[in-house]
N, C-alpha and C positions, 0 to 999 in steps of 0.2 A: 624573248632573246634581248639582253641588255644592250642599249645602245652604247656606241663608241664616243670617246671624248676627244676634243682638239684644243690645243692651246692656239689662240689666234692673235697675232701681233697687229695692233693697228697703227697705221702710218699717219694718223691724223689725231688731234687732240682727243682723248688725254694720254694718247701713245702708250698705253699700257698693253699688257697681254691678258686677254679674257679667255675663258673656257666655255665651249659650247658642246652640244652633243649633235651627232649626225642626225638628220631628219630621215624618217623611215620612208619617205616618198622617193628617195634616191638611194641607188645601191652604194655599198661602200667602196666599190671600185672606182667611183667617180672622184674621189677626194684624194690628194696627194700633197705631202709636204712642200712648200714653196708655191703652191697655187693660190692665186688670187681668188677670194670669195666674197659675196655680198652677205653682211651680217647685220643684224638689228642691234643698234645701241641706244638705249633709252627709246625716245620717240622718232629716232632717225635711222637711215639706212646707210651703212658705211662699207668702205672696201677694207678687207683684212687680208692678212697672209698666213696661210696655215703653216704652223711651226712644227708641232709635234702631236702625234696620235697616242691615246691611251685606251687600252680595252677596259681598264678599271677606273672608276672615279678617283681623281688625284685625292692623295691622303690629306692635303692641306686645304681641302674644299669641304666646309661643314655640309652635313646632309640637309641643313634647313636652308640652304641657299638653292633657289630654284634656278636651273639653267635654261637659256634659250637654245634654240637650235640654229645651225648653219641655214642660210637662207638659200643661195644658189651658187654654183661655180660660175667664174668669169671666163675660164678657158677649159679645154678638154685635157690638156697636158699642162703640168706646173710650168709657169713662166720662169720660176728662179730655181737653179739647180741646187743640189745639196752642198756644192762648194760655195755657191753665192750666199745661201742661207748661213752656212758656217762662217763667211766672212762677216756678215751683218752682226751675228752673235759674238764673234771675237771682237769687233769695234765696241759694241754694247757693254762686253765685260770690261774692257780696258778704261771706258769712260765712265762706267757705272751708270749706264742709261739703258732705258727698255729698248729691246730690239725694234719696237715700232718707231721710236724716236729716231734710230738710226735709218730706218728704211725711209722714212719721211725724207731725209736728206739725200740718200742714195738714189732714189727713184724719181724719174721725171714727174712733174705734177700731173700730167694727164694718166700715167700709168697707175697712180695710187689714188685717184679720185673716181666716185661714180658719176661719170660724165657720158654715160652710154645708155642705151635702152636694148631691149631684146626684140629681134625681128622674128615674127611668128607666121608660119605658113600653114594656116588651119582656119577654117571659116568659124569655129566655135570661140575664136578669141580676136582681139583686134589686131591690126598688122604690126602694131608696136606696143610694147608693154615696159614700162618703167621698173626698176629694180623695187622702188618703193611699193608699187602697185602689187607686187608678188605677196607682200604681207597680208594683204585683205582677201586673198584667194581661199577658197575652201580646200580641205584635204583632197577631194575628189579632183578637183581642178588642177591642184599641184601634181597628182599622180598623172593625169592626162599630159601637163607640161613635161613630166619627166620622160614620158615615152616620145614626145616630140623632140626633146633634146637628144636622146638616144638615136632617133632617126635622122637627125640633122636638119629637122624642120623647125628649130629653135636656135637662133644664132645671136651673137653680140653684134649690134650695130653701133659703131662710134658716131658720135655727134661731131659736128664741125667746130673747128678752133675758133674761138672769138676774134683772135688777132688777125684772122684772114678776112674778117668781114668788116673790121674798123679802119678807119682813116687815121693815119700816124702823122703828127706834126713834127717837122725836122728842121733845124736851123740850116740855111742855105749857105751861110758864111760865118768866119770866125769874128770875134770882136776886134776893134770898135765896130759898134753897128751906127749907121747914120739915122739915129733917131733924135728927135728934138728933146731937149731937157725936160719940157713940160709934159712929154708923153710918157707918163710914168708907168702906165698900165702895159704899153708895148714894151718899155724895158723889163718890166717885171716878167712878162712872158718869155722874153729872150734869155733872161737870166735863168728862169726855170728850166728852160729846154737845154741850156748849156751845162747846167749842173746834173740834170737827170736824164739827158739823152732824148732821143725820139720818143714821143708819148703819144698815146692814142687820144683822140680828140675828145672823147667822153672823159676820159681821166683828167685831161688839162682843164676841162670845164669844172670838174668836181673840185680840183685842187685850188684852181684860182678864182672860182665863182662865176656866176652867170655874166657878170659884168666884163669878162675877158673875151667875150664873143666878138664885138665890134673891133677892139684893138687887134684881135687875132687876124680878122679878116682884113684889116689895114696891112698888117705885116705880111699876109699872103699876096695881096695885091701889089705891094712894093717889092716882092721878091726875096725878103728876108727870111720867110718861113715857107716850106714847102709841105704839101700834103699828099700823101699817096699810101701805098701798101707798106707793111712793116719793113724796115731797112735791113740789109744784109750786113752782118758784122762778121768779117773775115770768114765768109762762107766758101766752100770748095770751088764754086764757080768763080768767084773773084780771086781767090788765091791762085789757081792754076793759070790765069790769063797774065799774071805778072811776070816781069823778066825773071828768068829762071837763073841767071848766072852770077848773081851778086849777093845773095842772101846765105847761101849754104856753106857753113864752115869747111872748107877744105875741098870744095868740088872742083871740077876741072880736070879731074884724074880719071878717065874711064877704065885705065887698066891700074891695077893695084901696085903700088910701090913695093920694094922689098920689105920695108918696115910693116906696111899694111898686110902684106901677105903672111908674114910671121904672125901678126896679131890675129889674123883670120885662121890660121891653122890652129892656134891655141883656143880661140872661142869656138870653132866649129867642133872641136873634140869635146868641148865641155857641153856644147848644144847636143851632141849625139849621145851623151851620157843619160841613162834613165833616172838618175838620181838629181835632186835639185842642185843648182849651181849658181853661185854669185861671183862676178868679176868686175874688178875696177879697171877701166880703160883710162890710164893716165896719159893723155895726149896733149902736147902743146896746142896753142892756138893755130889753126891752120895745117893740122897734121893729117887730116882727111879721115876723121872718125866716122863722118856721115856715110862714106862710101863703105866702111867696115860694117856698119849697122845694116846697110841695104844688103849686102852680099850674105850676111847671116840671116837676114829676113827670107832671102831667096831659099836658103837651105830649109828653113822651118816650114815654108809654104810648100815647098815640093814634098815634104813629109806629110802634108795634109793638115798641118797645126797652124794656130793663129799666132799673130804678131802685134804688140803694141809698142809703138815709137813715141815717146812722151818727151815734151820740152816744157820749162817752167812758165813761158809766157805764150800768148796767143800769136804774137808776130813770128816767134821762133817755130811754133808748131806749123804755122803757114809755110815756112820755108822748108820744114822737114816734109810737108805734104807735097810741095812742088817737086822736091827730090824724089820722094817715093813714086809720085805718079809717072815721073819720067822714067824711073828705074823699072817699073812694071807696067809697060804699055799694054793696054788692052785688059788689064785686070782692074777690078773694082779695090780703089783705096779710099777709106772712109776717114773724114775729118770730124772731130768730136771735141767740143769745148764749151764752157759755160756761158760765153756771150751768144751763142746761137739762139734762134727763135725757140720757143718751148715746144712748138709743134715739131720743127726739125729734130730736136733732141729725143723727144717721144717716138718719132718715127724710126730713128736710128736704133734706139733701145729695142723695139719690137722686132726690127729686121734682124738685129744681131742675135736675139733670143731665138729666133726661128731659123736661123742660119744652120745649114749642114755641112758646110764647107769651110776652109780656112779663112779667116778675116785678116786684113790689113788695115789696122786702126792707127791713126796719128792724131794726137791731141795733147791736151794738159791733163792735170792731175785727176780731174773728174772722169776722164776716160777709163780709169781703173775700175769704175763700178758699172760698165757696160757687161752684160751677161754674156761674156766670151767663153765659149766652151774650149777646154784645152789649150790655154795659152802656153806655147813653147818657148817664147822669146819676148822679153820685157825690156826696153831701154828707157832709162831715165838720163837724158842728156843734160849737161850742166847740174849735175847731181847736187852740187854745193848749194844751189840757189834756194833761198828761203821761200820761194813761191810754192815749192814742193810741200810745204807745211801749211794746213789750214788751222786757223785758230778760232775762227768765228763759227757759231753754232755748234758743229761737231768737230772737235779737235782731232786731227789725224795727221800722221806723216806719210807721204806717198810712198817713200822707200819701205816702210814697214807694211804696208798694204800690198805693194808688189812683191816683197818677199813671201808674205803670206800666200799670194796666189801661185808663185812657182813652186812653193814647198808642197801645194796640193797637187799640182799638175806635173811635178818633175822636171820643170822647164829651167831656163837659164834667164837670170837678171844681170844685165850689164849696167853698171853706174859709170857714166863717162864725164870727164871733166879735166881741164887743164889745172885747176886749182882744187882738189877734192876737199870734201868736208873733213876736219881734222878727226872726228870721230871714225869716219870711213878708213881714213888712212891708219889710224890706230888699230883698227880690225885687221888691216893687211899687215901690219908689223906683228901682230899677235898671230897670224897664220889663219884667222877665221875667214878671210877672203883673199882670193888670189889676185895679182895684179898683171896687167898687160901694159907695157910702156910703149908710147910712140913719140919720140924725142925730137923729131924733125919734121920741118914743114914740107908739105907736098911741092915738089919744084926745087927744093934745095934752098930756098930763102932763108936768110938768118933773121932771127928775132931782132927787132929793132932796138938799139941801146936807149937805155932809160937815163935821163938827165934830171937833176934836181934844182930848182931855182929858189933860193932862200929869200923870201920876200922881206925879211928883216934888214937884209943888206941891199936888196934891189927891188924896192917897193914899186908897185904899180904906178905908171905915169900917163897911160892911155887906157882908160877905163880899168878893168880888172887885171889887165895884162902887164907883166913885168917888162922892161925894155927888150930883153933878149927874146922873150915870147912874142911881143909884137913884131920884132924885126923878122924873125923866122917865119911868122904867119904871113907877112907881106911878101917875103921873097918866095914862099911856096906858092902862093897865088900867082905871083908874076910869072913863074915857070909853067904855069897851066895845071899844077897838080892840086890835090884836094888835101883837106885838113879836117879833122874831127876835135871839137872842142867840148869837153865834158864838165859840168857842174852838176851835182846831184841835188839841186834844189831848184824847183820851178818858181815862177813869178818874177817880180821885178826886184823887190827888196824884202828880205824876211822879217825886218824889223822896222817899225815907224816910231821914231822917237821924238816926244813932244818937247820942244826947246823951252816952252814956258815953265812946265813942272817937272821935267825929267822922267815921266812916265812913258812906258811903252804901251801902244794900243793893243788891247788884249781881247779875246774872244770871251763873251758873257756866258757861253755854255761851256767852255773848256779852259783849262788852265794853261793856255799857250797864246803867244803873240799872234797877231793877225799879219798876214803877208799882204804886201801892195802888188796888186796885178794891174799894171799902167794900162794894158789894152782895153781892160774892162772898166777901169776907173773904179775900181773896188778893192776893199780890204777884205780878205778871204780867210776863214780858218780852214787849214788843211786836214783837220781831222774830222770836224763835224760838217763841214760844208758851208756854214753861215757866212753871208756876205753882207756888206754894208757900202753905201756910196762913199767915195772919196772925191774931193776934200770932205772933211767933216770937223766938228769941234771937239776938242778934248774934254774930259770931264771937269777940267779946270777952266774951261772957257776959252782957251787958246786954239789957235789954228795954224801954228806953225810947226811943222813936222820935218824931220831929217831922216830920210831914208837911209838905213844902214845895212850893209851886207849886200851880196849881189844873188841875183837868181837868173834863170835862163834868159828872161825877157831882157834883163839888164845887159847881158852878155851879147845878145843879138843887136840891141841897140848900139852898143860900144862898137860892135864889128861893122856896122852900117858907116860908122865915121872913120873907122881905122882903114878900111879897104875901099878899092875902086867900086864905083857903082854897078859895074858889069860883073863884079865878082860873084854875087848871088849867095844869099845866106839863107839856109833852111834851119827851122827849129823842130826838134823831135822830143816831146815831153807829154805828159798827161793832158796839159791844157791843148796843145797843138793838134791832138790826135782824137779828140772828143767826137767830132763828126764821123760818121761811117765812110771808110775808104780813105781818110786822110793820112793815116799811117802808111798805107800801101803807096799812095801817091808821093809822099815825102821820100820815102825810100827809093821809089822808081825814079824820082826827078833826080836824087843825088846820084844814083847809079848811072843814069844817063849823062851826067856831067852838067845839068842845067844849073848847078850851084857849085861853088868851089868849096864851100864850109858847111858843115853840118854841126850845129850846136845842140846839146841836149843832155839829159839826165841818164841814169844808168841803162835806161832803154836801149841806148846805142852801144853798149859796152860788149856784147857778145853775140856771137852767131852770125853777124853781118860780115860779108865778103866784098869789099870794095877796093880793087886792084890800084886804083889811082890815088889812094889815101897815103901820103907819105909822112904826114905830121900828125900827132896827137898831142893836144895840150889839155892838161887837167888843172882847172883854174883854182880850185881849193882843195888840196890833197888831204887838208887836216880835218875836213868836214866828216864827221861820223867816227873819228879816232877817240874822242874823249866822252862818248855817251856811256851812261851806266849799264853797260852790257859786256859780259866777260867775252863775247864773240867780236868785240869792237875790231881789234886788230886783225883777226882772221878775215872778216868781211873786207876791210880796207885793202889787204893784200890781194884777196880774189878780186875785188873790183879793179884795182890798179893793174894787175897782170891781164885781166880779160880786156880792159879798154886799150892797153897797150899793144894787144895783139891785133888791133884793127889797123895798125900801121905797117907798111912794107909787105903786103901780101901779094903785089903785083911784080913786075920786072924792076922796079925802082926800090932802092933801100929807104927804110923808115926811119923816123926819129921821134922820141917821146919826151915831153917836158912836163914835169910834175912841179907846180908852185906849192910852196910849203913854208910855214913859219916854225916848223919844228922838225927840221932835217936830222935831228939826232934820234928821233924815235926809232926803236929796233926794227919796225916793220921795213922801213925804207930800204936798208942794206940787202934785204932778201928780194924786195921788189926790182931793185937795180940789177941783180944778178939772175933775176927769174929763177930764184933758188927756192923751189917749193920745199924740198927735204930739209934745208937748213931752216926755213921757217917753222917748219912742222916740229923739228927738235927744240926750237927755242919756245914755241907755243905750248908744246905738251909738257915741258918741264914746268912752265908757270901754271899750268891747268893742275897738275899733280901736286904742286906746292900749296896751292889755294883750294884744293879739292872741289874741283869743277869738272863736268863731263869731258873725256870719257871715264874718269876715275871715280865718278859717283853718279847716281840716278838724281836728277834735277826736276823739280815741278814748281809751277807758280799756281797757288790758290788764290784765285781773284774773287773779290766781293765789292759789289757797288749798290748804291741806293739813291733815290731822287735826293737832288740838294735840299729840298725843303722837308725831308723826313727826320724830324727831331731826334727820335730815338736810334737812328741807324748808328751814329758814331759809338754811343755807349754799348749797343749790342755787339758790335765787332771789338771794341775794347775789352769786353768782358771775356772774350776769347783769350786774351793775354794770360789770364789767371790759370789757364788749363793746358794751353798748347804746348807750353816747355815741357811740362811734366809728362803729358801724353806722348810727346815726341820721344822722351827718354825711355818710356815704357816700350814704345814701338822700335826703338833702336835708329831713330832718324833725328836730324837736327831741324828745328823750326825757327826761322828768323821772321819776326813779325807777329801779328799784323801791323803793318806801317802803310801810311799814305803812298800810293803808286807814284811813280816819277812824274806822271800826268795825273795830278790829283782830282781833276774834275774834266770830265769827257761827256760831251752831249747832256749836259745838266745833270750827270749823275757823279756823285762823289765815289771815289775808287780807292781801295785798300788791296793789298797783297801780301801774302807769305811766301817766302822763298824756302822750300823744302829740300833738304839734301839727305840721301840715304843709299843703302845698298839693295833695297828691296821694294819694287813697285807695289807689293801687296801692302806693306806697311804704310806707303804714302796714301793708297787708296783707303786704307783703314782709318787715317786721319781725315781725310777728305769726308768720309761718311760720318764721322763724329761731328765735324763742322756743320755739314747739312743739317745734322739732327738738331744741333743747338740753336742754328738759326732759323729752323723751320717755323717757328712761331711769328717770324717777321716776314710776311708775304712780299713786303716791298724790296727786300735784300736779295740780290741775285748772286749765287755762288757757282763758280766753275772751277775746274781743275784741268791745267794744261801741261802735260807730262812732256818733258823735254822742250821747254819753250823755246821759240825763236825770237820772238819779240819780248823783251824784258820791260818795256815801257807800260 
């Protein structure tokens, strides 16, 4: 009898798909597509995923090639369903990657690695047997093991995760740290932990060298560094303990309003339909979209089907998780996101795969890759947010993945936003997606009026604030009310200008200026993370620098001088929330009224519900409007409307001030009226005129190489000779290659091609040709980003 053949995807290097034969010592019924198996690869033993079975030798496999056999199954039933494997293969086809490469990114590390042994209950064998040891057994021994496996006397025994056995070092306080200037090693340790977060002690020793042991012990004894188990990053136990009444957008309405009820009727009918459905819930900030999501989740769970509620950021996912746990008392609600410990993500993955009942899962985009059976209802709240697009490693758009899932399960996909993505709304206009409107706030509160402060006529005289902004802020605090101040730029000063030579301090690894962080006394690159002490000498020998521009640190400092000492000012940005639990603590303290002012970046612009906030000030409304990105105006409109929605959510009316030096920009008239439809009509007309999405397919072909690779530039410039004509043959337009807007990043020179066309297949064809042309140059990395979010 001829053996059967299997294609096996390797979720580890080289990430290819190999062909194996079924072994004769195990029956054919043991194997199934989507199952994890142990396979020999060269001299090693790897985890593989069974993809497809063939009864005949694949035609593209020469007879001269000797095939190895599958070694052993890791489970008795396939871990990954047919739908899951279809998703992996779909993503692989889109990105022209091997299925194994996709699975390496989709599966938690412990699920795709051979980190287990087999437990044997038979005196003829040792109690534990490693997968590698199976390769040395005789055919007779393997047949005996097959019988033990069939009888349940051979099982998989998982190994303990290393992070549970290690001590982690964590910073106990934010900078500035009370360390003597001469204690450079102590400062180096603090800087490393600040940039990299809590780190296992052995890892810290490897990264900083053996000489770091004594300084680390000193920091521990002085209370600046703590040592203990792995920290909890936004874990369920932490999230559920926080105050539940200040973060959920539109909560406080246990009974549905008339508008919510109408939305529910429409969406419930779509959920009951057996065919896949997509709905846009276009609801203003504070309209109570969360309650609608939870009521629909009730219906799905009552029907025995699963639910995924997704948010673009971890903090918003935690808010949604709290709302869900309150709404479903006594029922398990699962929180899943990429900042959790690997062991917790692995455990969640395996539990969901084994689940036989409906699951309620709350999380970020990575939760889409849990092996959820029969998802009936998927929500992407704040669907316009760029965080739903992943661009590193494997590029994918969460909306496309979610649509693929509901198309397989016949479920309902809900995209929720007060400021939808222009492409989403165009799909509504064309009839491809249905829309549900929620145009009023819960409780009947009006949206706050938006006013603009022309900084050309009213320049700042108290820090970054124009006179009217400063006065309104003082009066708001004097009345006992709260204010939110947004500046979407962290640090103290984004530019450090040398007064002696006129040059700006720049990162040596990236083609960008260094940002001054006063609390750390460091110049920091916000792209690669490189930092250097400040004060420092310029390359001209001068030491006189002028800080230019403002960051959130600068604003925080200005507020300390502008407001009474007892007002209290909190800062919410990436720097202030690096330590575990800091984000939750900051939001909880502001909700409790311990501070009257919260200053921060776009992190505070959406999802947060603070009833006492009556004033929102945007310090620099022009920031981001003039970047080389066709979405610049759309992003600014979305951000301004979202942050404006933080004001006036309680009993008192709100007010919004946006400081700008360009009040004539077309974006502002629509922000002032909170007129999404008007903005959409203006923006979509410009997109059509200049042939940008949604009127064309857009892709970025990115190429980069080490800065010291002499042949890199010429290899890429050689493409200029062929890409234009090749693009014409394929019916697409190719612009470039040209240096990227950030031409040097992390020591690698960067180039890109902007590709426009009406056919994704043609764009992929061009990408395949570029990879072929550059394949002789191993130092050049090439990637394709379909429908890019980040144009830099």
